[in-house]
C-alpha positions in Angstrom: 2.0 1.7 15.5 1.2 0.3 12.1 1.9 2.3 8.9 1.4 1.7 5.2 4.0 3.0 2.9 2.3 3.3 -0.5 4.5 3.5 -3.6 3.2 5.9 -6.2 5.2 5.6 -9.4 4.5 8.4 -11.9 3.7 7.0 -15.3 2.5 3.7 -14.0 -1.1 4.8 -14.6 -0.5 4.3 -18.4 1.7 1.2 -18.2 0.8 -1.7 -20.5 -0.3 -5.0 -19.1 2.6 -7.2 -18.1 5.2 -4.4 -17.8 7.9 -5.4 -15.3 10.5 -3.4 -13.4 14.2 -3.5 -14.3 16.3 -6.2 -12.5 18.7 -3.6 -11.0 15.7 -1.7 -9.5 14.3 -5.0 -8.1 17.7 -5.9 -6.6 17.9 -2.5 -4.8 14.4 -2.8 -3.5 15.1 -6.3 -2.2 18.0 -5.0 -0.2 15.6 -2.4 1.3 12.9 -5.0 2.0 15.6 -7.2 3.7 16.6 -4.3 5.9 13.0 -3.8 6.9 12.7 -7.5 7.7 15.9 -7.7 9.6 15.0 -4.7 11.7 11.8 -6.5 12.7 9.4 -3.8 11.4 8.1 -5.4 8.2 4.7 -7.0 8.4 4.1 -7.5 4.7 4.9 -6.0 1.3 3.8 -6.5 -2.3 4.1 -5.0 -5.7 1.0 -4.5 -7.8 0.3 -5.1 -11.5 -0.4 -1.9 -13.5 -3.9 -0.4 -13.6 -4.3 -1.6 -17.2 -4.8 -5.1 -15.7 -7.2 -3.9 -12.9 -10.8 -2.9 -12.5 -12.6 -0.3 -10.4 -16.0 -0.7 -8.8 -17.8 2.6 -8.3 -21.1 3.2 -6.5 -22.1 6.7 -7.7 -25.4 5.5 -9.1 -26.2 3.5 -6.0 -25.4 0.3 -7.8 -22.0 -1.1 -8.5 -20.5 -0.2 -11.8 -17.3 -2.0 -13.0 -14.7 -0.2 -15.1 -11.8 -2.1 -16.5 -8.4 -0.4 -16.5 -6.6 1.6 -17.6 -8.4 4.6 -16.0 -8.0 7.7 -18.1 -9.0 10.1 -15.4 -6.4 8.8 -12.9 -3.3 10.9 -12.3 -1.7 8.7 -9.5 -1.9 5.0 -8.9 -0.3 2.5 -6.4 2.5 0.4 -7.6 3.0 -1.5 -4.3 3.0 -1.2 -0.6 4.7 -2.1 2.7 3.0 -2.6 6.0 5.3 -1.8 8.9 5.1 -1.7 12.7 7.2 1.1 14.2 7.1 3.3 17.3 6.2 6.6 15.7 5.2 8.5 12.5 8.8 9.8 12.5 10.1 6.2 12.4 7.8 5.4 9.5 8.9 8.5 7.6 12.6 7.6 8.3 12.1 4.2 6.7 10.4 5.8 3.7 13.3 8.1 3.2 15.6 5.0 3.0 13.7 3.5 0.1 15.8 3.3 -3.2 12.9 4.9 -5.1 13.6 6.6 -8.4 12.9 10.2 -9.3 9.5 9.4 -10.7 8.3 7.7 -7.5 6.6 9.0 -4.4 6.0 7.1 -1.1 2.9 8.1 0.9 3.1 7.2 4.6 -0.3 6.6 6.3 -1.0 5.4 9.8 -3.4 2.4 10.1 -6.4 3.1 12.3 -6.2 1.1 15.5 -9.1 0.1 17.7 -8.1 2.6 20.4 -8.4 5.4 17.8 -12.2 5.1 17.7 -14.8 6.4 20.1 -16.7 3.9 22.2 -19.8 3.9 19.9 -17.7 3.0 16.9 -15.7 0.4 18.8 -19.0 -1.3 19.8 -19.9 -1.6 16.1 -16.5 -3.1 15.4 -17.0 -6.0 17.8 -15.4 -9.1 16.2 -13.3 -7.1 13.7 -10.0 -8.1 15.3 -10.9 -11.8 15.3 -12.0 -11.4 11.6 -8.6 -9.9 10.8 -6.7 -12.7 12.6 -8.7 -15.3 10.8 -7.9 -13.7 7.4 -4.2 -13.9 8.1 -4.1 -17.6 8.3 
């Protein structure tokens, strides 16, 4: 079962462009990432630049509208993520609890939808999706 662990750092929604984490926090996180890798559950992980460097594309008017960050109305933003492959939701949560996160950080654990999760009529519309994913991983 694949799960995403989404890092939600409080205060990151107002971070200035180019803000970087402290070296000691990065060192602790690297040890955690190495434990994920050595256990064989890590698929990928990345940190994200602050929202002040991002953009959002909304479709409320029926046409795409681009808004540059920061986003005043946003209360929570992603700071990074891990994609892991574990046997159960409980295993994913156990890994999340081992993260050396600070008191201002939350990790949201979400299971990835697998082809078997969808009813037949949806799976038929997804024909070719797995090949598309594989091609994108090259």
